[in-house]
mmCIF entry with sequence, helices, sheets and N, C-alpha, C, O atoms, coordinates in Angstrom:
data_MODEL
# 
_entry.id   MODEL 
# 
_entity.id                         1 
_entity.type                       polymer 
_entity.pdbx_number_of_molecules   1 
# 
_entity_poly.entity_id                      1 
_entity_poly.type                           'polypeptide(L)' 
_entity_poly.nstd_linkage                   no 
_entity_poly.nstd_monomer                   no 
_entity_poly.pdbx_seq_one_letter_code       
;(UNK)(UNK)(UNK)(UNK)(UNK)(UNK)(UNK)(UNK)(UNK)(UNK)(UNK)(UNK)(UNK)(UNK)(UNK)(UNK)
(UNK)(UNK)(UNK)(UNK)(UNK)(UNK)(UNK)(UNK)(UNK)(UNK)(UNK)(UNK)(UNK)(UNK)(UNK)(UNK)
(UNK)(UNK)(UNK)(UNK)(UNK)(UNK)(UNK)(UNK)(UNK)(UNK)(UNK)(UNK)(UNK)
;
_entity_poly.pdbx_seq_one_letter_code_can   XXXXXXXXXXXXXXXXXXXXXXXXXXXXXXXXXXXXXXXXXXXXX 
_entity_poly.pdbx_strand_id                 A 
# 
loop_
_entity_poly_seq.entity_id 
_entity_poly_seq.num 
_entity_poly_seq.mon_id 
_entity_poly_seq.hetero 
1 1  UNK n 
1 2  UNK n 
1 3  UNK n 
1 4  UNK n 
1 5  UNK n 
1 6  UNK n 
1 7  UNK n 
1 8  UNK n 
1 9  UNK n 
1 10 UNK n 
1 11 UNK n 
1 12 UNK n 
1 13 UNK n 
1 14 UNK n 
1 15 UNK n 
1 16 UNK n 
1 17 UNK n 
1 18 UNK n 
1 19 UNK n 
1 20 UNK n 
1 21 UNK n 
1 22 UNK n 
1 23 UNK n 
1 24 UNK n 
1 25 UNK n 
1 26 UNK n 
1 27 UNK n 
1 28 UNK n 
1 29 UNK n 
1 30 UNK n 
1 31 UNK n 
1 32 UNK n 
1 33 UNK n 
1 34 UNK n 
1 35 UNK n 
1 36 UNK n 
1 37 UNK n 
1 38 UNK n 
1 39 UNK n 
1 40 UNK n 
1 41 UNK n 
1 42 UNK n 
1 43 UNK n 
1 44 UNK n 
1 45 UNK n 
# 
_struct_asym.id          A 
_struct_asym.entity_id   1 
# 
_struct_conf.conf_type_id            HELX_P 
_struct_conf.id                      HELX_P1 
_struct_conf.pdbx_PDB_helix_id       AA1 
_struct_conf.beg_label_comp_id       UNK 
_struct_conf.beg_label_asym_id       A 
_struct_conf.beg_label_seq_id        11 
_struct_conf.pdbx_beg_PDB_ins_code   ? 
_struct_conf.end_label_comp_id       UNK 
_struct_conf.end_label_asym_id       A 
_struct_conf.end_label_seq_id        41 
_struct_conf.pdbx_end_PDB_ins_code   ? 
_struct_conf.beg_auth_comp_id        UNK 
_struct_conf.beg_auth_asym_id        A 
_struct_conf.beg_auth_seq_id         11 
_struct_conf.end_auth_comp_id        UNK 
_struct_conf.end_auth_asym_id        A 
_struct_conf.end_auth_seq_id         41 
_struct_conf.pdbx_PDB_helix_class    1 
_struct_conf.details                 ? 
_struct_conf.pdbx_PDB_helix_length   31 
# 
_struct_conf_type.id          HELX_P 
_struct_conf_type.criteria    ? 
_struct_conf_type.reference   ? 
# 
loop_
_atom_site.group_PDB 
_atom_site.id 
_atom_site.type_symbol 
_atom_site.label_atom_id 
_atom_site.label_alt_id 
_atom_site.label_comp_id 
_atom_site.label_asym_id 
_atom_site.label_entity_id 
_atom_site.label_seq_id 
_atom_site.pdbx_PDB_ins_code 
_atom_site.Cartn_x 
_atom_site.Cartn_y 
_atom_site.Cartn_z 
_atom_site.occupancy 
_atom_site.B_iso_or_equiv 
_atom_site.pdbx_formal_charge 
_atom_site.auth_seq_id 
_atom_site.auth_comp_id 
_atom_site.auth_asym_id 
_atom_site.auth_atom_id 
_atom_site.pdbx_PDB_model_num 
ATOM 1   N N  . UNK A 1 1  ? 99.876 126.304 42.072 1.00 0.00 ? 1  UNK A N  1 
ATOM 2   C CA . UNK A 1 1  ? 98.813 125.877 42.973 1.00 0.00 ? 1  UNK A CA 1 
ATOM 3   C C  . UNK A 1 1  ? 98.114 127.123 43.519 1.00 0.00 ? 1  UNK A C  1 
ATOM 4   O O  . UNK A 1 1  ? 98.769 128.101 43.880 1.00 0.00 ? 1  UNK A O  1 
ATOM 5   N N  . UNK A 1 2  ? 96.804 127.080 43.574 1.00 0.00 ? 2  UNK A N  1 
ATOM 6   C CA . UNK A 1 2  ? 96.017 128.222 44.026 1.00 0.00 ? 2  UNK A CA 1 
ATOM 7   C C  . UNK A 1 2  ? 95.402 127.929 45.387 1.00 0.00 ? 2  UNK A C  1 
ATOM 8   O O  . UNK A 1 2  ? 94.819 126.867 45.606 1.00 0.00 ? 2  UNK A O  1 
ATOM 9   N N  . UNK A 1 3  ? 95.538 128.875 46.286 1.00 0.00 ? 3  UNK A N  1 
ATOM 10  C CA . UNK A 1 3  ? 94.931 128.745 47.606 1.00 0.00 ? 3  UNK A CA 1 
ATOM 11  C C  . UNK A 1 3  ? 93.800 129.757 47.725 1.00 0.00 ? 3  UNK A C  1 
ATOM 12  O O  . UNK A 1 3  ? 93.969 130.930 47.394 1.00 0.00 ? 3  UNK A O  1 
ATOM 13  N N  . UNK A 1 4  ? 92.676 129.310 48.188 1.00 0.00 ? 4  UNK A N  1 
ATOM 14  C CA . UNK A 1 4  ? 91.544 130.209 48.380 1.00 0.00 ? 4  UNK A CA 1 
ATOM 15  C C  . UNK A 1 4  ? 91.570 130.676 49.832 1.00 0.00 ? 4  UNK A C  1 
ATOM 16  O O  . UNK A 1 4  ? 91.531 129.866 50.759 1.00 0.00 ? 4  UNK A O  1 
ATOM 17  N N  . UNK A 1 5  ? 91.635 131.972 50.014 1.00 0.00 ? 5  UNK A N  1 
ATOM 18  C CA . UNK A 1 5  ? 91.749 132.529 51.361 1.00 0.00 ? 5  UNK A CA 1 
ATOM 19  C C  . UNK A 1 5  ? 90.413 133.004 51.915 1.00 0.00 ? 5  UNK A C  1 
ATOM 20  O O  . UNK A 1 5  ? 90.333 133.402 53.077 1.00 0.00 ? 5  UNK A O  1 
ATOM 21  N N  . UNK A 1 6  ? 89.379 132.968 51.110 1.00 0.00 ? 6  UNK A N  1 
ATOM 22  C CA . UNK A 1 6  ? 88.069 133.445 51.543 1.00 0.00 ? 6  UNK A CA 1 
ATOM 23  C C  . UNK A 1 6  ? 87.271 132.312 52.161 1.00 0.00 ? 6  UNK A C  1 
ATOM 24  O O  . UNK A 1 6  ? 87.207 131.214 51.608 1.00 0.00 ? 6  UNK A O  1 
ATOM 25  N N  . UNK A 1 7  ? 86.670 132.575 53.294 1.00 0.00 ? 7  UNK A N  1 
ATOM 26  C CA . UNK A 1 7  ? 85.837 131.593 53.976 1.00 0.00 ? 7  UNK A CA 1 
ATOM 27  C C  . UNK A 1 7  ? 84.430 132.159 54.114 1.00 0.00 ? 7  UNK A C  1 
ATOM 28  O O  . UNK A 1 7  ? 84.251 133.356 54.337 1.00 0.00 ? 7  UNK A O  1 
ATOM 29  N N  . UNK A 1 8  ? 83.459 131.309 53.982 1.00 0.00 ? 8  UNK A N  1 
ATOM 30  C CA . UNK A 1 8  ? 82.069 131.739 54.126 1.00 0.00 ? 8  UNK A CA 1 
ATOM 31  C C  . UNK A 1 8  ? 81.595 131.332 55.516 1.00 0.00 ? 8  UNK A C  1 
ATOM 32  O O  . UNK A 1 8  ? 81.648 130.157 55.878 1.00 0.00 ? 8  UNK A O  1 
ATOM 33  N N  . UNK A 1 9  ? 81.143 132.290 56.276 1.00 0.00 ? 9  UNK A N  1 
ATOM 34  C CA . UNK A 1 9  ? 80.672 132.039 57.631 1.00 0.00 ? 9  UNK A CA 1 
ATOM 35  C C  . UNK A 1 9  ? 79.155 131.910 57.607 1.00 0.00 ? 9  UNK A C  1 
ATOM 36  O O  . UNK A 1 9  ? 78.455 132.832 57.187 1.00 0.00 ? 9  UNK A O  1 
ATOM 37  N N  . UNK A 1 10 ? 78.651 130.770 58.056 1.00 0.00 ? 10 UNK A N  1 
ATOM 38  C CA . UNK A 1 10 ? 77.211 130.522 58.058 1.00 0.00 ? 10 UNK A CA 1 
ATOM 39  C C  . UNK A 1 10 ? 76.766 130.286 59.500 1.00 0.00 ? 10 UNK A C  1 
ATOM 40  O O  . UNK A 1 10 ? 76.769 129.146 59.963 1.00 0.00 ? 10 UNK A O  1 
ATOM 41  N N  . UNK A 1 11 ? 76.386 131.342 60.216 1.00 0.00 ? 11 UNK A N  1 
ATOM 42  C CA . UNK A 1 11 ? 76.019 131.196 61.627 1.00 0.00 ? 11 UNK A CA 1 
ATOM 43  C C  . UNK A 1 11 ? 74.791 130.325 61.855 1.00 0.00 ? 11 UNK A C  1 
ATOM 44  O O  . UNK A 1 11 ? 74.671 129.705 62.912 1.00 0.00 ? 11 UNK A O  1 
ATOM 45  N N  . UNK A 1 12 ? 73.883 130.264 60.901 1.00 0.00 ? 12 UNK A N  1 
ATOM 46  C CA . UNK A 1 12 ? 72.673 129.453 61.070 1.00 0.00 ? 12 UNK A CA 1 
ATOM 47  C C  . UNK A 1 12 ? 73.048 127.984 61.220 1.00 0.00 ? 12 UNK A C  1 
ATOM 48  O O  . UNK A 1 12 ? 72.502 127.286 62.075 1.00 0.00 ? 12 UNK A O  1 
ATOM 49  N N  . UNK A 1 13 ? 73.974 127.512 60.395 1.00 0.00 ? 13 UNK A N  1 
ATOM 50  C CA . UNK A 1 13 ? 74.411 126.121 60.477 1.00 0.00 ? 13 UNK A CA 1 
ATOM 51  C C  . UNK A 1 13 ? 75.086 125.849 61.818 1.00 0.00 ? 13 UNK A C  1 
ATOM 52  O O  . UNK A 1 13 ? 74.860 124.802 62.424 1.00 0.00 ? 13 UNK A O  1 
ATOM 53  N N  . UNK A 1 14 ? 75.904 126.773 62.279 1.00 0.00 ? 14 UNK A N  1 
ATOM 54  C CA . UNK A 1 14 ? 76.584 126.587 63.560 1.00 0.00 ? 14 UNK A CA 1 
ATOM 55  C C  . UNK A 1 14 ? 75.579 126.523 64.699 1.00 0.00 ? 14 UNK A C  1 
ATOM 56  O O  . UNK A 1 14 ? 75.727 125.708 65.610 1.00 0.00 ? 14 UNK A O  1 
ATOM 57  N N  . UNK A 1 15 ? 74.565 127.368 64.659 1.00 0.00 ? 15 UNK A N  1 
ATOM 58  C CA . UNK A 1 15 ? 73.542 127.350 65.704 1.00 0.00 ? 15 UNK A CA 1 
ATOM 59  C C  . UNK A 1 15 ? 72.793 126.031 65.686 1.00 0.00 ? 15 UNK A C  1 
ATOM 60  O O  . UNK A 1 15 ? 72.473 125.484 66.742 1.00 0.00 ? 15 UNK A O  1 
ATOM 61  N N  . UNK A 1 16 ? 72.511 125.515 64.501 1.00 0.00 ? 16 UNK A N  1 
ATOM 62  C CA . UNK A 1 16 ? 71.799 124.241 64.376 1.00 0.00 ? 16 UNK A CA 1 
ATOM 63  C C  . UNK A 1 16 ? 72.644 123.106 64.961 1.00 0.00 ? 16 UNK A C  1 
ATOM 64  O O  . UNK A 1 16 ? 72.135 122.266 65.702 1.00 0.00 ? 16 UNK A O  1 
ATOM 65  N N  . UNK A 1 17 ? 73.940 123.085 64.622 1.00 0.00 ? 17 UNK A N  1 
ATOM 66  C CA . UNK A 1 17 ? 74.833 122.052 65.145 1.00 0.00 ? 17 UNK A CA 1 
ATOM 67  C C  . UNK A 1 17 ? 75.005 122.204 66.650 1.00 0.00 ? 17 UNK A C  1 
ATOM 68  O O  . UNK A 1 17 ? 75.036 121.208 67.372 1.00 0.00 ? 17 UNK A O  1 
ATOM 69  N N  . UNK A 1 18 ? 75.116 123.432 67.128 1.00 0.00 ? 18 UNK A N  1 
ATOM 70  C CA . UNK A 1 18 ? 75.277 123.674 68.558 1.00 0.00 ? 18 UNK A CA 1 
ATOM 71  C C  . UNK A 1 18 ? 74.045 123.202 69.312 1.00 0.00 ? 18 UNK A C  1 
ATOM 72  O O  . UNK A 1 18 ? 74.160 122.691 70.426 1.00 0.00 ? 18 UNK A O  1 
ATOM 73  N N  . UNK A 1 19 ? 72.879 123.365 68.726 1.00 0.00 ? 19 UNK A N  1 
ATOM 74  C CA . UNK A 1 19 ? 71.644 122.898 69.358 1.00 0.00 ? 19 UNK A CA 1 
ATOM 75  C C  . UNK A 1 19 ? 71.659 121.397 69.536 1.00 0.00 ? 19 UNK A C  1 
ATOM 76  O O  . UNK A 1 19 ? 71.246 120.893 70.580 1.00 0.00 ? 19 UNK A O  1 
ATOM 77  N N  . UNK A 1 20 ? 72.127 120.676 68.535 1.00 0.00 ? 20 UNK A N  1 
ATOM 78  C CA . UNK A 1 20 ? 72.214 119.220 68.636 1.00 0.00 ? 20 UNK A CA 1 
ATOM 79  C C  . UNK A 1 20 ? 73.198 118.818 69.721 1.00 0.00 ? 20 UNK A C  1 
ATOM 80  O O  . UNK A 1 20 ? 72.928 117.910 70.507 1.00 0.00 ? 20 UNK A O  1 
ATOM 81  N N  . UNK A 1 21 ? 74.354 119.505 69.765 1.00 0.00 ? 21 UNK A N  1 
ATOM 82  C CA . UNK A 1 21 ? 75.364 119.189 70.775 1.00 0.00 ? 21 UNK A CA 1 
ATOM 83  C C  . UNK A 1 21 ? 74.824 119.458 72.173 1.00 0.00 ? 21 UNK A C  1 
ATOM 84  O O  . UNK A 1 21 ? 75.062 118.677 73.094 1.00 0.00 ? 21 UNK A O  1 
ATOM 85  N N  . UNK A 1 22 ? 74.096 120.564 72.335 1.00 0.00 ? 22 UNK A N  1 
ATOM 86  C CA . UNK A 1 22 ? 73.540 120.888 73.644 1.00 0.00 ? 22 UNK A CA 1 
ATOM 87  C C  . UNK A 1 22 ? 72.518 119.848 74.075 1.00 0.00 ? 22 UNK A C  1 
ATOM 88  O O  . UNK A 1 22 ? 72.451 119.499 75.254 1.00 0.00 ? 22 UNK A O  1 
ATOM 89  N N  . UNK A 1 23 ? 71.720 119.348 73.132 1.00 0.00 ? 23 UNK A N  1 
ATOM 90  C CA . UNK A 1 23 ? 70.743 118.311 73.464 1.00 0.00 ? 23 UNK A CA 1 
ATOM 91  C C  . UNK A 1 23 ? 71.454 117.044 73.916 1.00 0.00 ? 23 UNK A C  1 
ATOM 92  O O  . UNK A 1 23 ? 71.043 116.417 74.893 1.00 0.00 ? 23 UNK A O  1 
ATOM 93  N N  . UNK A 1 24 ? 72.509 116.664 73.219 1.00 0.00 ? 24 UNK A N  1 
ATOM 94  C CA . UNK A 1 24 ? 73.260 115.468 73.583 1.00 0.00 ? 24 UNK A CA 1 
ATOM 95  C C  . UNK A 1 24 ? 73.915 115.654 74.940 1.00 0.00 ? 24 UNK A C  1 
ATOM 96  O O  . UNK A 1 24 ? 73.915 114.743 75.768 1.00 0.00 ? 24 UNK A O  1 
ATOM 97  N N  . UNK A 1 25 ? 74.474 116.838 75.167 1.00 0.00 ? 25 UNK A N  1 
ATOM 98  C CA . UNK A 1 25 ? 75.124 117.106 76.451 1.00 0.00 ? 25 UNK A CA 1 
ATOM 99  C C  . UNK A 1 25 ? 74.118 117.063 77.588 1.00 0.00 ? 25 UNK A C  1 
ATOM 100 O O  . UNK A 1 25 ? 74.415 116.526 78.655 1.00 0.00 ? 25 UNK A O  1 
ATOM 101 N N  . UNK A 1 26 ? 72.925 117.622 77.374 1.00 0.00 ? 26 UNK A N  1 
ATOM 102 C CA . UNK A 1 26 ? 71.928 117.635 78.438 1.00 0.00 ? 26 UNK A CA 1 
ATOM 103 C C  . UNK A 1 26 ? 71.447 116.215 78.731 1.00 0.00 ? 26 UNK A C  1 
ATOM 104 O O  . UNK A 1 26 ? 71.182 115.879 79.885 1.00 0.00 ? 26 UNK A O  1 
ATOM 105 N N  . UNK A 1 27 ? 71.332 115.380 77.693 1.00 0.00 ? 27 UNK A N  1 
ATOM 106 C CA . UNK A 1 27 ? 70.950 113.986 77.918 1.00 0.00 ? 27 UNK A CA 1 
ATOM 107 C C  . UNK A 1 27 ? 72.039 113.258 78.695 1.00 0.00 ? 27 UNK A C  1 
ATOM 108 O O  . UNK A 1 27 ? 71.745 112.502 79.621 1.00 0.00 ? 27 UNK A O  1 
ATOM 109 N N  . UNK A 1 28 ? 73.288 113.484 78.324 1.00 0.00 ? 28 UNK A N  1 
ATOM 110 C CA . UNK A 1 28 ? 74.403 112.855 79.024 1.00 0.00 ? 28 UNK A CA 1 
ATOM 111 C C  . UNK A 1 28 ? 74.467 113.344 80.465 1.00 0.00 ? 28 UNK A C  1 
ATOM 112 O O  . UNK A 1 28 ? 74.730 112.559 81.377 1.00 0.00 ? 28 UNK A O  1 
ATOM 113 N N  . UNK A 1 29 ? 74.231 114.624 80.674 1.00 0.00 ? 29 UNK A N  1 
ATOM 114 C CA . UNK A 1 29 ? 74.259 115.193 82.022 1.00 0.00 ? 29 UNK A CA 1 
ATOM 115 C C  . UNK A 1 29 ? 73.141 114.599 82.873 1.00 0.00 ? 29 UNK A C  1 
ATOM 116 O O  . UNK A 1 29 ? 73.349 114.315 84.052 1.00 0.00 ? 29 UNK A O  1 
ATOM 117 N N  . UNK A 1 30 ? 71.966 114.409 82.294 1.00 0.00 ? 30 UNK A N  1 
ATOM 118 C CA . UNK A 1 30 ? 70.849 113.814 83.028 1.00 0.00 ? 30 UNK A CA 1 
ATOM 119 C C  . UNK A 1 30 ? 71.178 112.376 83.423 1.00 0.00 ? 30 UNK A C  1 
ATOM 120 O O  . UNK A 1 30 ? 70.892 111.958 84.545 1.00 0.00 ? 30 UNK A O  1 
ATOM 121 N N  . UNK A 1 31 ? 71.773 111.626 82.514 1.00 0.00 ? 31 UNK A N  1 
ATOM 122 C CA . UNK A 1 31 ? 72.171 110.247 82.822 1.00 0.00 ? 31 UNK A CA 1 
ATOM 123 C C  . UNK A 1 31 ? 73.223 110.227 83.920 1.00 0.00 ? 31 UNK A C  1 
ATOM 124 O O  . UNK A 1 31 ? 73.170 109.399 84.830 1.00 0.00 ? 31 UNK A O  1 
ATOM 125 N N  . UNK A 1 32 ? 74.187 111.154 83.828 1.00 0.00 ? 32 UNK A N  1 
ATOM 126 C CA . UNK A 1 32 ? 75.254 111.223 84.827 1.00 0.00 ? 32 UNK A CA 1 
ATOM 127 C C  . UNK A 1 32 ? 74.682 111.544 86.203 1.00 0.00 ? 32 UNK A C  1 
ATOM 128 O O  . UNK A 1 32 ? 75.060 110.928 87.200 1.00 0.00 ? 32 UNK A O  1 
ATOM 129 N N  . UNK A 1 33 ? 73.771 112.511 86.253 1.00 0.00 ? 33 UNK A N  1 
ATOM 130 C CA . UNK A 1 33 ? 73.169 112.879 87.532 1.00 0.00 ? 33 UNK A CA 1 
ATOM 131 C C  . UNK A 1 33 ? 72.376 111.717 88.123 1.00 0.00 ? 33 UNK A C  1 
ATOM 132 O O  . UNK A 1 33 ? 72.402 111.500 89.334 1.00 0.00 ? 33 UNK A O  1 
ATOM 133 N N  . UNK A 1 34 ? 71.675 110.972 87.274 1.00 0.00 ? 34 UNK A N  1 
ATOM 134 C CA . UNK A 1 34 ? 70.917 109.817 87.757 1.00 0.00 ? 34 UNK A CA 1 
ATOM 135 C C  . UNK A 1 34 ? 71.860 108.769 88.334 1.00 0.00 ? 34 UNK A C  1 
ATOM 136 O O  . UNK A 1 34 ? 71.562 108.179 89.372 1.00 0.00 ? 34 UNK A O  1 
ATOM 137 N N  . UNK A 1 35 ? 72.987 108.531 87.681 1.00 0.00 ? 35 UNK A N  1 
ATOM 138 C CA . UNK A 1 35 ? 73.957 107.559 88.186 1.00 0.00 ? 35 UNK A CA 1 
ATOM 139 C C  . UNK A 1 35 ? 74.589 108.029 89.491 1.00 0.00 ? 35 UNK A C  1 
ATOM 140 O O  . UNK A 1 35 ? 74.828 107.226 90.392 1.00 0.00 ? 35 UNK A O  1 
ATOM 141 N N  . UNK A 1 36 ? 74.858 109.325 89.594 1.00 0.00 ? 36 UNK A N  1 
ATOM 142 C CA . UNK A 1 36 ? 75.428 109.874 90.829 1.00 0.00 ? 36 UNK A CA 1 
ATOM 143 C C  . UNK A 1 36 ? 74.441 109.714 91.978 1.00 0.00 ? 36 UNK A C  1 
ATOM 144 O O  . UNK A 1 36 ? 74.827 109.308 93.074 1.00 0.00 ? 36 UNK A O  1 
ATOM 145 N N  . UNK A 1 37 ? 73.181 110.025 91.738 1.00 0.00 ? 37 UNK A N  1 
ATOM 146 C CA . UNK A 1 37 ? 72.167 109.887 92.783 1.00 0.00 ? 37 UNK A CA 1 
ATOM 147 C C  . UNK A 1 37 ? 72.013 108.430 93.195 1.00 0.00 ? 37 UNK A C  1 
ATOM 148 O O  . UNK A 1 37 ? 71.865 108.130 94.380 1.00 0.00 ? 37 UNK A O  1 
ATOM 149 N N  . UNK A 1 38 ? 72.046 107.531 92.230 1.00 0.00 ? 38 UNK A N  1 
ATOM 150 C CA . UNK A 1 38 ? 71.929 106.106 92.528 1.00 0.00 ? 38 UNK A CA 1 
ATOM 151 C C  . UNK A 1 38 ? 73.112 105.648 93.379 1.00 0.00 ? 38 UNK A C  1 
ATOM 152 O O  . UNK A 1 38 ? 72.934 104.895 94.336 1.00 0.00 ? 38 UNK A O  1 
ATOM 153 N N  . UNK A 1 39 ? 74.305 106.096 93.036 1.00 0.00 ? 39 UNK A N  1 
ATOM 154 C CA . UNK A 1 39 ? 75.494 105.715 93.799 1.00 0.00 ? 39 UNK A CA 1 
ATOM 155 C C  . UNK A 1 39 ? 75.426 106.274 95.214 1.00 0.00 ? 39 UNK A C  1 
ATOM 156 O O  . UNK A 1 39 ? 75.825 105.603 96.165 1.00 0.00 ? 39 UNK A O  1 
ATOM 157 N N  . UNK A 1 40 ? 74.926 107.494 95.359 1.00 0.00 ? 40 UNK A N  1 
ATOM 158 C CA . UNK A 1 40 ? 74.812 108.093 96.685 1.00 0.00 ? 40 UNK A CA 1 
ATOM 159 C C  . UNK A 1 40 ? 73.802 107.331 97.537 1.00 0.00 ? 40 UNK A C  1 
ATOM 160 O O  . UNK A 1 40 ? 74.018 107.146 98.734 1.00 0.00 ? 40 UNK A O  1 
ATOM 161 N N  . UNK A 1 41 ? 72.710 106.890 96.934 1.00 0.00 ? 41 UNK A N  1 
ATOM 162 C CA . UNK A 1 41 ? 71.699 106.141 97.673 1.00 0.00 ? 41 UNK A CA 1 
ATOM 163 C C  . UNK A 1 41 ? 72.231 104.774 98.099 1.00 0.00 ? 41 UNK A C  1 
ATOM 164 O O  . UNK A 1 41 ? 71.830 104.240 99.133 1.00 0.00 ? 41 UNK A O  1 
ATOM 165 N N  . UNK A 1 42 ? 73.132 104.215 97.301 1.00 0.00 ? 42 UNK A N  1 
ATOM 166 C CA . UNK A 1 42 ? 73.693 102.906 97.620 1.00 0.00 ? 42 UNK A CA 1 
ATOM 167 C C  . UNK A 1 42 ? 74.871 103.020 98.582 1.00 0.00 ? 42 UNK A C  1 
ATOM 168 O O  . UNK A 1 42 ? 75.473 102.010 98.947 1.00 0.00 ? 42 UNK A O  1 
ATOM 169 N N  . UNK A 1 43 ? 75.200 104.226 98.990 1.00 0.00 ? 43 UNK A N  1 
ATOM 170 C CA . UNK A 1 43 ? 76.278 104.414 99.951 1.00 0.00 ? 43 UNK A CA 1 
ATOM 171 C C  . UNK A 1 43 ? 77.639 104.543 99.305 1.00 0.00 ? 43 UNK A C  1 
ATOM 172 O O  . UNK A 1 43 ? 78.651 104.197 99.914 1.00 0.00 ? 43 UNK A O  1 
ATOM 173 N N  . UNK A 1 44 ? 77.675 105.032 98.089 1.00 0.00 ? 44 UNK A N  1 
ATOM 174 C CA . UNK A 1 44 ? 78.953 105.254 97.414 1.00 0.00 ? 44 UNK A CA 1 
ATOM 175 C C  . UNK A 1 44 ? 79.696 106.402 98.062 1.00 0.00 ? 44 UNK A C  1 
ATOM 176 O O  . UNK A 1 44 ? 79.185 107.031 98.988 1.00 0.00 ? 44 UNK A O  1 
ATOM 177 N N  . UNK A 1 45 ? 80.880 106.678 97.591 1.00 0.00 ? 45 UNK A N  1 
ATOM 178 C CA . UNK A 1 45 ? 81.723 107.736 98.170 1.00 0.00 ? 45 UNK A CA 1 
ATOM 179 C C  . UNK A 1 45 ? 80.996 109.024 98.173 1.00 0.00 ? 45 UNK A C  1 
ATOM 180 O O  . UNK A 1 45 ? 81.535 110.036 98.620 1.00 0.00 ? 45 UNK A O  1 
# 
């Protein structure tokens, strides 16, 4: 059995994927902040 020990590092792909993750996180963070503000206005904890 042969094992390949060489890995190809492609930083461009990682940056592209990281950009998508950051966009999703920022959307989730915006939704979370809106819910927190709504709860505070309604007299939540």
